[in-house]
C-alpha positions as YAML, in Angstrom:
chain: A
units: angstrom
residues:
- id: 1
  name: MET
  ca: [-97.98, 36.83, 97.26]
- id: 2
  name: SER
  ca: [-98.70, 38.75, 100.27]
- id: 3
  name: LYS
  ca: [-97.56, 37.82, 104.28]
- id: 4
  name: THR
  ca: [-97.94, 38.43, 107.18]
- id: 5
  name: VAL
  ca: [-95.71, 40.72, 110.36]
- id: 6
  name: THR
  ca: [-96.51, 41.67, 113.74]
- id: 7
  name: ILE
  ca: [-95.69, 44.74, 114.40]
- id: 8
  name: ASP
  ca: [-96.23, 46.13, 118.03]
- id: 9
  name: ASN
  ca: [-97.92, 43.13, 118.88]
- id: 10
  name: GLN
  ca: [-100.29, 44.01, 115.62]
- id: 11
  name: VAL
  ca: [-100.16, 41.20, 112.75]
- id: 12
  name: TYR
  ca: [-100.60, 42.78, 109.37]
- id: 13
  name: VAL
  ca: [-100.84, 41.70, 105.66]
- id: 14
  name: ILE
  ca: [-98.14, 42.59, 103.43]
- id: 15
  name: THR
  ca: [-96.85, 42.42, 100.00]
- id: 16
  name: ASP
  ca: [-94.15, 39.79, 100.15]
- id: 17
  name: PRO
  ca: [-90.98, 42.52, 99.28]
- id: 18
  name: ILE
  ca: [-90.24, 40.03, 96.37]
- id: 19
  name: GLU
  ca: [-92.86, 40.89, 94.62]
- id: 20
  name: CYS
  ca: [-92.20, 44.54, 94.87]
- id: 21
  name: THR
  ca: [-91.05, 45.99, 91.30]
- id: 22
  name: HIS
  ca: [-91.62, 49.70, 91.83]
- id: 23
  name: PRO
  ca: [-89.75, 51.32, 90.70]
- id: 24
  name: LYS
  ca: [-90.89, 50.43, 87.40]
- id: 25
  name: GLY
  ca: [-88.76, 47.20, 86.07]
- id: 26
  name: THR
  ca: [-86.89, 46.55, 89.73]
- id: 27
  name: ARG
  ca: [-85.56, 42.40, 90.25]
- id: 28
  name: ILE
  ca: [-84.49, 41.60, 92.99]
- id: 29
  name: GLU
  ca: [-81.55, 39.81, 93.66]
- id: 30
  name: GLU
  ca: [-80.86, 39.01, 97.35]
- id: 31
  name: ILE
  ca: [-82.64, 40.26, 100.89]
- id: 32
  name: ILE
  ca: [-79.79, 41.76, 102.72]
- id: 33
  name: TYR
  ca: [-82.09, 42.16, 105.74]
- id: 34
  name: ASP
  ca: [-85.99, 41.45, 107.44]
- id: 35
  name: ASP
  ca: [-86.75, 41.79, 110.34]
- id: 36
  name: ASN
  ca: [-90.65, 41.99, 110.10]
- id: 37
  name: THR
  ca: [-90.63, 46.03, 109.96]
- id: 38
  name: TRP
  ca: [-88.25, 46.96, 107.71]
- id: 39
  name: VAL
  ca: [-86.10, 45.24, 104.47]
- id: 40
  name: LEU
  ca: [-83.09, 46.35, 102.86]
- id: 41
  name: ALA
  ca: [-82.24, 44.10, 99.77]
- id: 42
  name: ARG
  ca: [-79.82, 44.70, 96.51]
- id: 43
  name: ILE
  ca: [-81.38, 45.41, 93.11]
- id: 44
  name: LYS
  ca: [-81.51, 46.03, 89.66]
- id: 45
  name: TYR
  ca: [-82.98, 48.81, 88.31]
- id: 46
  name: ARG
  ca: [-83.30, 51.08, 85.69]
- id: 47
  name: GLY
  ca: [-81.20, 48.76, 83.03]
- id: 48
  name: GLU
  ca: [-79.55, 46.63, 84.91]
- id: 49
  name: LYS
  ca: [-77.93, 49.02, 87.37]
- id: 50
  name: PRO
  ca: [-76.87, 47.47, 90.16]
- id: 51
  name: ALA
  ca: [-78.63, 49.54, 94.15]
- id: 52
  name: ILE
  ca: [-79.58, 48.73, 97.80]
- id: 53
  name: GLY
  ca: [-83.40, 49.16, 98.38]
- id: 54
  name: PHE
  ca: [-85.06, 49.46, 101.44]
- id: 55
  name: ARG
  ca: [-88.58, 49.92, 102.29]
- id: 56
  name: TRP
  ca: [-90.63, 49.65, 105.63]
- id: 57
  name: HIS
  ca: [-93.41, 46.37, 105.09]
- id: 58
  name: VAL
  ca: [-96.35, 48.63, 107.14]
- id: 59
  name: SER
  ca: [-96.28, 52.61, 107.16]
- id: 60
  name: ASP
  ca: [-97.22, 54.37, 110.04]
- id: 61
  name: ARG
  ca: [-100.70, 55.85, 108.35]
- id: 62
  name: GLU
  ca: [-101.06, 52.27, 108.01]
- id: 63
  name: LYS
  ca: [-100.40, 50.86, 111.88]
- id: 64
  name: GLU
  ca: [-103.70, 53.55, 112.32]
- id: 65
  name: LYS
  ca: [-106.21, 51.86, 110.00]
- id: 66
  name: LYS
  ca: [-105.57, 48.74, 109.04]
- id: 67
  name: THR
  ca: [-106.23, 45.37, 110.22]
- id: 68
  name: ASN
  ca: [-105.19, 42.28, 110.19]
- id: 69
  name: LYS
  ca: [-107.66, 41.43, 107.05]
- id: 70
  name: GLU
  ca: [-106.27, 45.04, 105.13]
- id: 71
  name: LYS
  ca: [-103.26, 44.16, 103.17]
- id: 72
  name: CYS
  ca: [-100.71, 47.44, 103.48]
- id: 73
  name: ILE
  ca: [-98.27, 48.00, 100.98]
- id: 74
  name: GLY
  ca: [-95.64, 49.99, 103.03]
- id: 75
  name: TYR
  ca: [-93.58, 53.21, 102.32]
- id: 76
  name: PRO
  ca: [-92.24, 53.93, 99.82]
- id: 77
  name: ASN
  ca: [-95.26, 53.55, 97.73]
- id: 78
  name: SER
  ca: [-96.09, 55.62, 95.06]
- id: 79
  name: HIS
  ca: [-99.93, 55.27, 93.07]
- id: 80
  name: ASN
  ca: [-100.65, 53.03, 95.71]
- id: 81
  name: GLN
  ca: [-97.66, 50.85, 94.62]
- id: 82
  name: PRO
  ca: [-95.45, 49.36, 97.05]
- id: 83
  name: THR
  ca: [-92.24, 51.08, 95.97]
- id: 84
  name: TRP
  ca: [-88.30, 50.65, 96.90]
- id: 85
  name: GLN
  ca: [-86.44, 53.47, 98.00]
- id: 86
  name: VAL
  ca: [-83.64, 53.45, 95.87]
- id: 87
  name: LEU
  ca: [-79.67, 54.06, 97.56]
- id: 88
  name: PRO
  ca: [-76.45, 54.00, 96.23]
- id: 89
  name: THR
  ca: [-74.39, 50.83, 96.36]
- id: 90
  name: ASN
  ca: [-72.06, 52.55, 98.69]
- id: 91
  name: ILE
  ca: [-74.12, 53.42, 101.20]
- id: 92
  name: LEU
  ca: [-72.99, 49.88, 103.11]
- id: 93
  name: ASP
  ca: [-69.41, 51.30, 102.83]
- id: 94
  name: ALA
  ca: [-70.50, 55.15, 104.20]
- id: 95
  name: ILE
  ca: [-72.55, 52.86, 106.48]
- id: 96
  name: GLN
  ca: [-69.29, 50.88, 107.78]
- id: 97
  name: GLN
  ca: [-66.79, 53.58, 107.34]
- id: 98
  name: TYR
  ca: [-69.55, 56.16, 109.86]
- id: 99
  name: LEU
  ca: [-69.43, 52.58, 112.67]
- id: 100
  name: LEU
  ca: [-65.89, 51.96, 112.33]
- id: 101
  name: ARG
  ca: [-64.65, 56.08, 112.73]
- id: 102
  name: ASP
  ca: [-67.36, 55.95, 115.66]
- id: 103
  name: ARG
  ca: [-65.98, 53.35, 117.69]
- id: 104
  name: GLN
  ca: [-62.28, 54.82, 116.99]
- id: 105
  name: ASN
  ca: [-64.06, 57.32, 118.19]
- id: 106
  name: GLY
  ca: [-65.31, 56.11, 121.48]
- id: 107
  name: GLY
  ca: [-68.66, 56.89, 120.69]
- id: 108
  name: THR
  ca: [-71.35, 53.85, 120.64]
- id: 109
  name: SER
  ca: [-72.82, 52.94, 117.42]
- id: 110
  name: PRO
  ca: [-76.50, 51.39, 117.82]
- id: 111
  name: THR
  ca: [-75.46, 47.40, 116.93]
- id: 112
  name: GLN
  ca: [-73.25, 47.85, 120.33]
- id: 113
  name: GLU
  ca: [-76.43, 49.39, 122.28]
- id: 114
  name: LYS
  ca: [-77.89, 46.62, 121.43]
- id: 115
  name: THR
  ca: [-75.61, 43.98, 122.65]
- id: 116
  name: ASP
  ca: [-74.42, 45.74, 125.46]
- id: 117
  name: GLU
  ca: [-78.08, 45.69, 126.96]
...
């Protein structure tokens, strides 16, 4: 199944993240975040191990070469198949701890910068 996304005013045809099953046997449990540029999902892989999956809908190379009719496989990919970058489940806790620590130390997290504009 395909869908279209618009990035920098250019329309691209992409693989629906739900259809991305690589590494082999990966199953999407829930899309956590999708801004039409990249997607983060709760996945199960390798014998039902829970993990977080991340991928870009369109690779930089595809942005340069693809038209709105050619399907992009995104990044990462393997053997011309869209593939999830498998991250450990505790990565979200690590990011949250970083943001809290950064805020306590007077830093500005990327999310704060966006909302302050």
